[in-house]
N, C-alpha and C positions, 0 to 999 in steps of 0.2 A: 504494500500501501503506498500511496505519496504521502510524505510528511504535511501535515495539516497547513504548514505556511507555504508549502509549493501550490497545493490544490489552490489554495486562496490567490495565489498570482497567476496563476495558468485559468483560473476561472476569469480573471481580471482581464486577461489577455485574449481570452476568447471572446468576451463581451466588446472589447474594444475592435475586434476583428470584423465581428457581424454587424456591429451597430450601422446603421443607415442616415445619412445625412443629406439623403436626395430630394427631400421635400416631398408637396405633394405633386400627384401625379393624376392624369387623364386617360381612363381606361374606356373599355367599349363593352355594350352588354349585347351578348348573341341569343336572341331567341330561337324558337324552334316552330313558333307557328306561321311556317312560310311553306308555301306549296311546291316551290322548285328551290329548295334550300341548296347551295352549292355542296360539294364535298367537303369534307374537313381539310383535306390538301389544299383545296382551291380558297377555303376561309381563311385557311393560314397564311397562305400566299399575300392574300387582300392586308391581314393584320401587318405583314411585312412590309408591304409596299407602302404602308400609310404609317410606319413606324409607330404603331401602336403596341406597348409594352405591356398592357394590363388588360386582361379580358376577364369577364364574367360571364360562365355558362349559367344557365338555367337548372341544368341538370349534371350529371357526370357522365356524359356520354363518351363511352370508351374508345372510340374511333378519333373523337375529337382529342381526347388526352394523350392520345399515339402521336396523332400529327402534331401536336404541340410539342412534343419530347424533343430537347435538344435546342429550343429554340430561346430560350432564355426569356422568355414570356411570363409574366407572373399570370395565376391561375387561380381564381374563385370558382369553385364548384357549389352547385345547389342540391340540397334534398328537395325535390318537388313536393307541392302541398298534398299531391296524393299518397305520399310513402312517408309522411309525418307521424301519422297514427302508429303506424308499424314501428317505426323507429323511437319514438316517444314511448312504448308501451313494454318494449323488451331491449333488455341491457345486450343481450347476444345478438339480436337484429342490427343494433347500432353498432357494435363492434364487427360483425361481419360488414356491415355498410363502408366502414371504414378502411377494412382490409381489401375490398374489392373495388374501391372507387376511390381512394387516396393513398393507401400504403403501396400498392402494387405498381403505381405509376411513378413514385418519389425514388430516387432522384433525377431521374431523366425529365420528369415533366415537373416544372415548379410551381406547384400548388401551395398557396400561402393564405387561403380563406376559405371555409365554408358557410355559405349562406343557408340557414335552415330554416324552410319554407319563404314563402315573401308574401308580406302583408296579413299574416295570418290571423291577428285580433281583428282586422276589420273584414277579412274576406270569409274564414270559416272560423266563426266562434266556437263552434262546436269542439273544435280542436286546441283551444287557447290552453286546456288544463296538461296537454302533455307537450307544451313548447319547451317550458324550464326542462323538465327531464330529459325530453330529447337532446338540448343543448349539454346537458350534463352527462348522459350517457355516451355520446360521441366524443366529449372531451375524455372522459375514462378512457376509451378506446385510444385515443391520440396518445395519451400519457403511456399506456401498454406498448404501445409500436413506436414508442421514444419521437414521436413528431409533435408533441406540444408546444415546443418553442417556434419551429419553422410554420407549422399552420394554426391560423385563429379560428374561433367560431362564433358567429352571432346572427340573427335574424332581421331580416329589412322591416320594416315599418312605413307606412303611408304618413301624410299629413293630417289623414282623418284619426289619425289618434291621440291628437293636439286638440282640445277644445275648442279653444280660440288661441288661432297663433298670433293676431296682432292684438295691440302691441307685443311683440317679444319678450317684452320683461314680465309680463304677468301670465304667459303661457304656462299651461298645465296638460299632463296627459288627460284623457277620459277617466273619470272615478271609477268607471264600469272595470276598468281592467288594473286598480292600483295594486292590488297582491301580488298580479304576474308580473307587472311593471317592476316591482320591487325587487323579486325574486331575479328576473331578467337583468335587472343593472347590477345587482349583486354578483351575479356570475360575471359578467362584464369587467366589472370591478377586480374580481378576483383572477380571472384568466388574463386581463389585458388587452381586453378586446375592444372592438370600436361599435358606438352603435349605429346602425344601418340605417339610414333614413333614405326613402325615396322622396326626394325633393321636385317637383315639378310647378313651376312657376306659369307653365300654359294654364292650368286648370286654376290656379290661384286667380289669374286673370279673366277669365272665362266665369269662375263662379263668383267674382268680384262684381259682374256687370258695372262695370265704368267707376267702381270706386279707387282702383289704380289704374294711373296711366298705362297704356302700352309701353313704353318707353323706361318706365320703371321696370317691367318684367322683362324686357329685353336688355338690361346690361344698358343701355343709351342715356347719355346724358340726359337731367332733366332740367326743365326750366325753372328757373329760380323761383317762382312764386309756386311750384308743384314739389315743394320738400316732403319728403316724407320722414317722419321724427316719431321717436318712442318718448309720449309727455311724460312717463316715468323716470327713463335712465337719459333722458336727452342727449341720445344717441341718434345721429342721422343716418338713414339708411337711402343708398344709390339704387339698391337693385333687390327684388324679392327672395333672389336665390339667400342672400345672406339673412333675411329676414326670417326665412324658414329655418335655415341652419341654428339660429339664434334662438328662436322659439323653442327647438330641441334641446338645445344645451339649457335655456331656461326652468324647462320641464324636468331636466332631469335634477337639477339645482333644489327644485320645488320639492323633491324628493329626499334630499339629503345627499345626493351623489353629484359630486365634481371631479374632475378628472379623467374624465372618461371622452375619449374623444367620437367625433362625428365624422362619417364616413357616409357618403352620399353614393348609394347604390343605383341610383337611375335618376337622371334628369337630360331633358331634351325637349324638342318641340316638332310637332307635327307639320309637314312638308305639304300637306293637301287635307282638304275637308269639304263637307257640302255646303251649299250656299248659305246655309243659317252658320255657319263656320269661319266666318271671314280672318280670323286671326291665323287660320291653318294656313300660312301659304309658304312659298319657297324662299322669299326673301326675310320674313321673320324667322323662319327656320335657321337659314344662313346667319344672321344678325346673332341670333340666342346662344347658336352652339360656337360660333365664332368665339363672341363676346365671354361665354362661360369658360372657355379654353386658357382664353388670356388671363382672365379673373383667378383661376384655381391656379395655373403655373407660376401665377404673380406671388403667388403663396403669403397674401397679405393678410390671411384670416379673415374674421367678420369684425362689425363693429366691437361687440360684447368681447369678442374671444379674439384678439387681433394676432396673435402669436399661435394659434391653433391653425394650422392647415388643414383644409378641406379636400382629401383626394375624392375624386368623383368619376364613376362610370358614365358615360353618355349611354342615352337609350335612344336608337339603339343602331346597330351595324346593318340590318335588312329590316325592310319595312315587312311586318307580320300581317298576311292577308288573311289568316284564318282566325283572326281576332274578331271579338264580337263586339256591337256598340255602335255607335255614328262613325262616319267615314273616316274620322280623324286619328280612329285609334289603328286604323290599319296603314298611317301613313307616317310612322316615326324614322325611318330608316335613313342612313345618309348614303347606303349604297344599292345600287340595283343587283340583284342575284347573277348579272352578267358582269360583274366586275367594274362597272360604269358607275360613276359618281352622280348623286342626284343633285349635289352641288358642290363645289370645291371646298374642301375642309382639311387644314392641317394639324395636326396633334402634336403642335411643339408651340412654344411660345413665339410667336413672328417678331413682336416685339423687342425681344429680348436676342432674336438670331439676328435681325437685320444689322448691316452694318452703317457706320456714321457715313452719308455722303460727302464726297470731297466737295460737290458743288455748296454744300452750306459751311464749309470752313469761314470762320469769323463770322459768322451769321448767328442769332441768337432769339430764342422765342422765351420773352420774358414777360412776367405779370403786369398788369397796368396798374400804376401806382394810386390811380384815380377811381379803381373798381372798389365796389363795398367790401367789406371784410367779409362778409356774408357770401357773397356771390363769388370771391377768390378761394373760400372754404370749402364751397361746393365744388368748384373745377377742381381744385386741388384733391379732393377726395374720388374723384372722378378718374383723375390723371394718373392716381395712384392704385386706384381699384379697376374698374373694366378697361382704361387706358394702357395697364400693364408697364406703366414707367417704374423705371429702378429707381426706386426712393429709399433705399437703403442707407443713402448719404446724408439724408434729412431726419434721421431717426435720432433721438436724444441723444449725445454724448459722441455724433460722429461730426465729419467736419463741417458739413453743410447746414447743419441744425442750428436755427435760432428762435427760441421761444417767444419771443417776442417783435419779430418781424416776419409777416406772413407773406410779403412780397417777396422777400428773397427766397424763403423756402418755397412759395408756389414757382417762383421762378425757374429753379432749378429742376422741379418736377417737368413744369411745361416743355421746358426745354430737350430733357432728356427723352420724352415723348416724341418730339417734332423731329429729332433727330433720328431716331429709330424706326420712325414710321413714314416718312415724308415721301420715299420712294414709292410706298403702297399706298398712298393717298391721304396720309397724315397731315392733320392743316394745326397752322398757330392761330386759334382763333378763342378757343374755350369761352363761347357764348361771351365774346366781347371784353373777356378779362385778361388777353395777352394781346402781344404786339412784336414784330420782328424789330431787332434792334442790332448795329454793328458795334456796340460797346460790349466789350466781355466782361460779364459780371463775375468772374471767376476772383477768387480770393485765399489768399494762404494756400492751404492744403484743399479747399473745395474748388475744384476743377470741373468747368462745365464742359460738355461735349461741344467741340466745334471750335475749341481753343486752340490757337495756334502761338500761346506764349510759351515760356520755358520750362514751365510745369504742365503743359500739355503733353499729349503722347502724339507721335506721330502719325497716327490716323484717326485723329482726332476724338478718340475715346477718353470720356472721364476718367482720371485718375481719382481714387476714393476709397472706401473702405473694403477690405475683404470681404467677398460674400459668405453668408452663414455657412455656404455648402463648404466653400476653400477654406474658413477658419477650422470648422469641426474636421475638416480632412487633415489638415496641417497639426491641430491638435492631436488627431488620432495618431499620426504618423509620430510625433513626439513622444507621446505616451510608450507607442510600440518600441521608439528606438531604445528609451530608458530601460523597458522591461527587458530587452535583449540584453542589456548591458547589467542589469540585475539579477537576473536568471542564474548565472555562474555561482553568484553569490548566495543565493537563498539555497543552493543545490549544497552547499558546503556548511548551512548553518544545521 
């Protein structure tokens, strides 16, 4: 046996090696209600072509799991609702399910999550009593297979579980399910799993019947007169998605659970609907999904949880023509089954990946000093949120942060957005709160994109604080180096 001290060092070494500082991700949901569903190998080819690294399967289709082997794509498998009763009533059935659908495919297939059922409490309430036992039985089976650190378990819930989602600060879960939700949250807390939420602003917008503007649902910039504020927390919401996620966080807090992250397991927008569904069209679907991807990959969190990133699965890869309900229900897919796109969508942070245009060297998009404080605040929120500007340098303690100068802070965000997106249509307007200037606003170690000064980089990129991911990676490397040096010493103790 290893000495206790060595065991501790090796455990720390292992934790540092497997720690993930990659931030939030956007994956895609793959449904099965498709008449001409492509073959598993064709689906995987589409995922690779779209650079999609995370996929949610509604079941545990073995052919799909084989096709996903050795791709590196992280996979969420599902226990379908029609299998929930059997799994939740028998520990041996749950163990058999893990062995056949998870353990048999790891490590070749990178299975990282199991979604147990889907919106169980609101769609099949008669199965409510077996939900938590199913989670517990499956967790025991993972432990027995020594897979509990790699694979996490949870269960997706719909927004219907929250009695009144707005304002988010007073949101609570439906009291009908208080006992079960308490057990469910305790399970998540004990296992380090995420609260799975299906957050669909399309439904929120339609059900609201005009209460919320369409721009709010689509992550678009709001008119200054259309601010969405939580009167209790004094937090402003620039989009409905964040409000839904915060409603889930506050509902958990109302039950005295904190620290459980929210993972959005379905969010998207239908691209076609019936005549009485005017919001379901290609333009809105493109706008929503593009802005959703930018928002999530910006890792900005939500107004009440700014440090909690929200990984999200886009709903969905293919439209499911076998789904029942209105026309819009059958048209959420971003791809046709012949591998052509319904509309162009990139699963990457477009703003972050676009390089600074040489044509903008020496030109800066800065805040208009005559604009009102409230208007600048709203534009700033949009730039750092849906606009996906890199706002890390204007956070407290960073070189471009000025607590008493919103013009300077907003200027940095506006300029970052403009330089990163101008080649793809980005403008320097921000509802009239910004203007183009040839005066370099850089100062000290706060360097604006486009600067040609001594402190500017050759390609016009701003020098500033190291990103959180780079910092975490550097810190990890530093600790590993120290452990390598210390390990021989420990062996001698």
